[in-house]
C-alpha positions in Angstrom: 89.7 118.5 116.1 92.5 118.9 118.8 90.3 117.3 121.4 89.6 114.5 119.0 93.3 113.9 118.5 93.8 113.9 122.3 91.0 111.4 122.8 92.4 109.1 120.1 95.9 109.4 121.7 94.5 108.7 125.1 92.6 105.6 123.9 95.6 104.4 122.0 97.9 104.8 124.9 95.6 103.1 127.4 95.1 100.2 124.9 98.9 99.8 124.4 99.7 99.9 128.0 97.1 97.3 128.8 98.0 94.9 126.1 101.8 95.6 125.6 102.7 92.1 126.8 100.3 90.4 124.5 101.3 88.6 121.3 99.4 87.4 118.2 99.8 84.6 115.7 100.5 85.5 112.1 97.2 84.6 110.6 97.1 87.5 108.2 94.4 87.7 105.5 94.8 86.7 101.9 94.2 88.9 98.7 94.1 92.2 100.6 91.5 91.0 103.2 92.4 91.3 106.8 92.1 88.3 109.0 89.2 88.2 111.4 89.5 90.8 114.1 92.3 92.8 112.6 93.3 95.8 110.5 96.1 95.4 108.0 97.8 98.0 105.8 101.1 99.3 104.5 102.5 102.4 106.2 105.0 104.0 103.8 105.4 100.5 102.3 106.0 98.6 105.6 103.5 96.0 106.8 101.1 96.8 109.6 98.8 94.2 111.2 96.9 95.1 114.4 96.6 92.9 117.4 93.3 91.2 117.5 92.8 92.1 121.2 93.2 95.8 120.5 91.1 96.0 117.3 87.4 96.8 117.2 84.6 98.6 115.5 81.9 100.5 117.2 78.7 101.9 115.8 76.8 104.5 117.8 73.5 106.1 116.8 72.1 109.2 118.5 68.9 110.5 117.0 69.4 110.2 113.3 73.2 110.5 113.4 75.3 107.4 113.2 79.0 107.3 113.9 81.3 104.4 113.2 84.8 104.0 114.7 87.4 101.5 113.5 90.5 101.0 115.6 93.5 98.7 115.5 96.8 98.9 117.4 100.2 97.1 117.8 102.7 97.8 120.5 104.1 100.7 118.5 101.5 101.8 116.0 97.8 102.5 115.7 95.3 103.2 112.9 92.0 104.9 113.7 89.1 105.8 111.4 85.9 107.6 112.2 82.9 108.1 110.0 80.4 110.6 111.3 77.2 110.4 109.3 77.7 106.7 108.6 75.0 105.4 106.2 75.9 101.7 105.7 77.8 99.9 103.0 79.5 102.3 100.7 82.6 104.5 100.0 83.4 107.5 102.3 86.0 110.0 101.1 88.6 111.6 103.3 88.6 115.2 102.2 89.1 118.7 103.6 85.5 119.4 102.3 84.1 116.9 104.8 85.9 117.0 108.2 83.3 114.5 109.6 85.2 111.6 108.1 88.7 111.3 109.5 91.6 108.9 109.8 94.8 108.9 111.8 98.0 106.9 112.1 99.8 107.1 115.5 103.2 106.2 116.8 102.6 106.4 120.6 105.3 107.0 123.1 104.3 105.0 126.1 106.9 106.6 128.4 105.9 110.2 127.4 102.4 110.3 125.7 102.9 114.0 124.9 105.8 113.0 122.6 103.6 110.6 120.6 103.5 111.3 116.9 100.1 111.6 115.2 99.4 112.0 111.4 95.8 112.9 110.5 93.6 113.0 107.4 92.2 115.2 106.1 94.3 118.2 106.8 94.1 121.9 105.7 94.1 122.3 101.9 94.5 118.6 101.4 91.7 118.0 98.9 90.7 114.3 98.7 93.4 112.3 100.5 91.8 108.8 100.7 88.8 106.7 101.2 87.2 104.1 103.5 85.1 101.5 101.8 82.6 99.5 103.8 81.9 96.4 101.8 80.0 94.3 104.4 78.2 94.9 107.7 76.4 92.4 109.8 75.1 92.5 113.4 78.5 91.4 114.6 81.2 92.4 112.0 82.2 95.1 109.6 84.5 94.5 106.7 86.2 96.9 104.2 89.2 98.5 102.7 90.9 101.9 103.1 93.8 104.1 102.0 94.9 107.6 102.9 97.7 110.1 103.1 97.9 111.8 106.5 100.0 114.7 107.8 101.6 115.5 111.1 100.6 119.0 112.0 103.7 119.5 114.2 106.4 118.9 111.7 104.6 118.7 108.3 105.6 115.1 107.5 103.2 112.8 105.7 102.6 109.1 105.8 101.0 107.0 103.0 98.7 104.3 104.3 98.0 101.9 101.5 96.5 98.4 100.9 94.4 98.8 104.0 91.7 96.3 105.0 89.7 95.5 108.1 87.5 92.7 109.4 86.4 93.9 112.8 83.9 92.7 115.4 81.4 95.3 116.6 
């Protein structure tokens, strides 16, 4: 799990450094649906909309195991979700009983990546802390909603990620 957190942090940091000077128009989705190519959510009640250029979905199948990764960043925040054992359209719970489905919220520190803050779900003794719903998948896109509560293992703080939606290119 620690190596996964480090990988997510590294990918987020590289994406942010590469695209820090980019901007995006405000073409947010309506009725809880993210605009094409973005992830939207509320982080402790504050709006989050990822930059289209840093947002993507990837689906990888090795043998009979499929993994989907959903990622979206801004210049100061990132949301990442990974479903190992992905089986198509449906609902995937974030629970400490299934550590193969994970989500994280990151506030990267570009100047000192080791000082970046990461909140992860699920966490020890968390029970069910959220879900990722895949409502549509095509050859080129994946659309759905999500919500989760995540915890920072360093200081014990939590973040509530609500009203999440994504409309990402694969």
